[in-house]
C-alpha positions in Angstrom: 0.0 11.4 25.3 3.5 11.6 26.7 3.0 8.2 28.4 2.6 6.4 25.0 5.0 3.5 24.9 7.1 3.2 21.6 9.3 0.0 21.5 11.7 -0.5 18.5 12.6 -4.1 18.1 15.5 -5.1 15.8 14.5 -8.6 14.8 16.8 -8.6 12.2 2.1 3.8 -6.1 -0.5 2.7 -5.6 -0.4 5.1 -7.6 -2.2 5.3 -10.5 -1.7 4.4 -14.1 0.5 4.7 -17.2 2.6 7.8 -17.0 1.3 8.8 -20.4 -2.3 8.6 -19.4 -4.4 11.8 -20.0 -6.6 11.2 -17.0 -5.7 9.4 -13.8 -7.5 6.1 -12.9 -8.8 7.9 -9.9 -8.9 11.7 -9.3 -7.7 12.9 -5.9 -9.6 16.2 -6.5 -12.9 14.5 -6.6 -12.8 11.1 -4.8 -14.8 10.8 -1.7 -13.4 8.7 1.3 -15.7 6.9 3.7 -14.8 6.0 7.3 -15.7 2.3 7.8 -15.5 0.7 11.2 -13.3 -2.5 11.1 -13.1 -3.3 14.8 -13.7 -1.1 17.9 -11.4 1.9 17.6 -10.1 0.8 14.2 -11.2 2.3 10.9 -10.5 2.1 7.2 -10.7 5.2 5.0 -12.0 3.8 1.7 -13.3 5.3 -1.5 -17.0 5.5 -1.7 -18.6 2.4 -3.3 -15.3 0.5 -3.1 -16.9 -3.0 -2.7 -19.0 -2.8 -5.7 -16.4 -1.1 -7.9 -13.4 -3.4 -7.1 -15.6 -6.3 -7.9 -15.9 -5.0 -11.4 -12.1 -4.5 -11.5 -12.1 -0.7 -11.2 -8.9 0.8 -9.8 -9.7 2.7 -6.6 -8.2 5.5 -4.5 -5.7 4.9 -1.7 -7.1 3.3 1.4 -6.0 4.7 4.7 -6.8 3.9 8.2 -7.1 5.3 11.7 -6.6 3.5 15.1 -7.7 5.2 18.2 -6.7 4.2 21.8 -7.2 5.8 25.1 -4.0 7.7 25.0 -3.0 8.2 21.4 -4.0 7.8 17.8 -2.4 6.4 14.6 -3.0 7.3 11.0 -2.1 4.7 8.3 -0.9 6.6 5.3 -1.1 10.4 5.1 -2.4 10.5 1.4 -1.4 12.3 -1.7 -2.5 16.1 -1.5 -3.9 18.7 0.9 -7.6 17.8 0.1 -7.2 14.1 1.0 -4.9 14.8 4.0 -7.5 17.3 5.3 -10.1 14.5 5.1 -7.9 12.3 7.2 -7.4 15.0 9.8 -11.1 15.7 9.9 -11.8 12.2 10.6 -9.2 12.0 13.3 -10.6 15.0 15.0 -14.0 13.7 14.9 -12.9 10.6 16.6 -10.4 12.2 19.1 -11.0 15.9 19.2 -7.4 16.1 18.5 -4.6 15.5 15.9 -3.0 12.2 15.1 -0.2 11.2 17.5 1.4 8.9 14.9 1.3 8.5 11.2 2.8 5.5 9.4 3.7 5.2 5.7 3.2 1.8 4.3 5.6 2.7 1.3 7.2 5.7 -0.2 4.6 6.1 -2.9 3.3 9.6 -2.9 -0.4 8.8 -2.6 0.5 7.1 0.8 3.2 9.7 2.0 3.1 13.1 0.5 0.7 14.1 3.4 3.5 13.8 5.8 4.3 17.5 5.2 0.7 18.4 5.8 0.0 16.7 9.1 1.0 18.6 12.2 4.6 18.7 13.3 3.7 17.2 16.5 2.6 13.9 14.7 5.4 11.4 14.8 5.9 9.9 11.4 7.0 6.2 11.1 8.6 5.0 8.1 10.8 2.2 6.9 14.5 3.1 6.7 14.5 2.2 3.0 11.5 4.6 2.4 13.5 7.4 4.0 16.6 6.6 1.8 14.4 6.5 -1.3 12.7 9.9 -0.4 16.1 11.5 0.3 17.5 10.4 -2.9 14.6 10.5 -5.3 11.9 12.9 -4.1 12.0 15.3 -7.1 11.9 12.5 -9.6 9.1 10.9 -7.7 7.0 14.0 -7.8 7.6 14.2 -11.6 6.4 10.5 -12.0 3.4 11.3 -9.8 2.6 14.4 -12.1 2.8 12.1 -15.1 0.4 9.6 -13.5 -2.2 11.9 -12.2 -1.7 15.1 -14.2 -1.3 18.8 -13.0 -3.7 20.6 -10.9 -4.1 17.9 -8.2 -1.9 19.3 -5.5 1.2 17.4 -6.5 3.3 20.4 -7.6 3.4 21.6 -4.1 4.5 18.4 -2.5 7.3 18.6 0.1 9.3 15.8 1.5 9.0 14.9 5.2 10.7 11.7 6.1 10.3 9.5 9.3 10.9 10.5 12.9 11.0 6.8 13.7 12.6 4.4 11.2 11.9 0.7 11.1 15.0 -1.3 10.1 15.1 -4.1 7.6 13.2 -7.1 9.0 12.3 -4.8 12.0 9.3 -4.2 14.1 7.9 -1.1 16.0 5.4 -1.7 18.6 2.9 1.1 19.8 0.8 1.1 22.9 -2.0 3.6 22.1 -3.8 2.8 25.3 -6.0 -0.3 25.1 -4.7 -0.7 21.5 -1.5 -2.5 20.7 -0.2 -2.0 17.2 2.8 -3.9 15.5 4.4 -2.1 12.5 6.2 -4.9 10.8 8.5 -5.5 7.8 7.8 -9.0 6.4 10.2 -8.6 3.4 10.2 -7.2 0.0 6.6 -6.9 -1.2 6.7 -4.0 -3.7 9.2 -1.4 -2.7 11.7 -2.8 -0.3 10.4 -0.5 2.3 6.9 -2.0 2.7 5.3 -1.8 6.3 2.4 -3.8 7.4 0.3 -2.5 10.4 -1.0 -5.5 12.5 -3.4 -5.2 15.4 -3.1 -8.6 17.2 -6.0 -8.2 19.5 -8.4 -7.1 16.8 -6.8 -9.4 14.1 -6.6 -6.5 11.6 -3.8 -6.0 9.0 -3.4 -2.7 7.1 -1.5 -4.1 4.0 -0.7 -1.1 1.9 0.0 -1.7 -1.8 1.4 -5.2 -1.7 -2.3 -6.2 -1.4 -3.9 -3.7 -3.8 -7.5 -5.0 -3.5 -9.6 -8.0 -3.6 -9.9 -10.1 -6.9 -9.6 -9.2 -9.8 -6.9 -6.8 -8.7 -3.4 -8.0 -9.0 0.0 -7.2 -7.5 2.0 -4.5 -9.2 5.7 -5.5 -9.7 6.8 -1.9 -10.2 10.2 -2.6 -8.8 10.5 -6.2 -9.9 11.3 -8.9 -7.3 8.7 -11.5 -8.4 10.0 -14.3 -6.2 10.7 -12.1 -3.3 7.0 -10.6 -3.5 5.6 -14.1 -3.8 7.6 -15.3 -0.7 6.6 -12.3 1.4 2.8 -12.6 0.6 3.0 -16.3 1.4 4.7 -15.3 4.7 2.0 -12.9 5.5 -0.7 -15.4 4.7 0.9 -18.0 6.9 1.3 -15.4 9.8 -2.4 -14.4 9.8 -5.1 -16.2 11.7 -7.9 -17.7 9.7 -10.3 -15.0 10.9 -8.0 -11.9 10.1 -9.3 -8.9 8.3 -7.0 -7.3 5.7 -7.3 -3.6 4.7 -5.7 -3.4 1.4 -3.9 -0.4 -0.1 -6.6 0.5 -2.7 -9.8 -1.3 -1.7 -12.4 -2.3 0.9 -11.5 -4.5 3.9 -11.5 -8.2 3.1 -10.9 -11.6 4.6 -7.7 -13.4 4.8 -8.9 -15.8 2.1 -8.9 -13.1 -0.4 -5.1 -13.1 -0.2 -5.0 -16.5 -1.8 -5.7 -14.9 -5.2 -2.6 -12.7 -5.0 -0.4 -15.6 -4.2 -2.0 -17.7 -7.0 -1.5 -15.0 -9.5 2.1 -14.5 -8.8 2.6 -18.3 -8.7 1.0 -18.6 -12.2 2.9 -15.5 -13.5 6.2 -17.2 -12.3 5.4 -20.7 -13.6 4.0 -19.5 -17.1 7.0 -17.2 -17.5 9.4 -20.0 -16.8 7.7 -22.1 -19.4 7.8 -19.4 -22.0 11.5 -18.8 -21.3 12.2 -22.6 -21.5 10.6 -22.7 -25.0 12.7 -20.0 -26.2 10.3 -17.1 -26.1 11.4 -13.6 -26.6 10.0 -10.9 -24.1 7.4 -9.9 -26.7 6.4 -13.6 -27.1 6.2 -14.0 -23.4 4.0 -11.0 -23.0 1.6 -12.5 -25.5 1.6 -15.9 -24.0 1.5 -15.4 -20.2 -2.2 -14.9 -19.5 -3.3 -15.5 -15.9 -7.0 -16.5 -16.0 -9.3 -14.2 -14.1 -7.0 -11.4 -13.9 -8.1 -10.0 -17.2 -11.2 -8.6 -15.3 -9.0 -6.1 -13.8 -9.6 -2.8 -15.7 -5.9 -2.0 -16.0 -4.7 -5.6 -16.6 -3.2 -4.6 -19.9 -1.0 -2.1 -18.2 -0.1 -3.9 -14.9 0.1 -7.4 -16.3 1.5 -7.0 -19.8 3.6 -3.8 -19.4 4.8 -4.2 -15.9 4.5 -7.7 -14.4 5.4 -10.0 -17.3 8.5 -7.9 -18.4 9.7 -8.0 -14.7 9.1 -11.6 -14.3 10.9 -12.3 -17.6 13.9 -10.2 -16.7 14.2 -11.8 -13.3 13.7 -15.5 -14.5 15.9 -15.1 -17.6 19.0 -14.5 -15.5 
């Protein structure tokens, strides 16, 4: 374990639903996670029945990952509460007879990072520097938001902050050698939070995407922090980076092929272009929300919330400037 190579190269919510919801769109107390092999030594932890449910537009629980090398292991996203983190640790134990050497957070969202405080202290936590800055300044408010999204009694009340031992700088890259498994943890640019990390395995051609790629169609990006054009640019950059036969593990869905990323780029492009037209025609925000309607996205079960209450207002605010 002590021979693991870590190189830092300075190359420069999925959470749930409307805060007023009485029930979360998925329940961390009951969801079952399945370990799916993606490549030798590479696994996705995915909600049971994910493939069938996401095709129907059903929002799914957080997807995590495990990468196992001959010398070390890596967990992608530590989950929301004790129950889910324990599932991750149990799966790591079954694969390695040990605990994770590393854990990376793809964003600050609690369902991807609250488990940091629940993994062993020996596990090295890797975050984007912007994620650490956010947690340091906003953790209590973030827990309050997550309680609003998921409701009480789901292990959120006891959440404790644990930030990164290794921080990825803006536009930076961390390389891990797990022993026969090379991992690149990359910042491709703003994709949802400004602290978004992508976990790329170049030999296996597997990309863990986190929330910037929620799931396959009809799921759509969530512009929770705005930045429509930045997000579109980043997803286009990621698409151009990936080889044609790459596998993407999204933030809340089953593994998918690179071609599925086209839908997310197309949605954001249509959102931008339609919003521009609405603004040019003098539309108010309310009128833009009524007019901007991306065909196919309406099959997403929470389209009315994500598209009409989050994405169109974010696009309107940005493009109106």
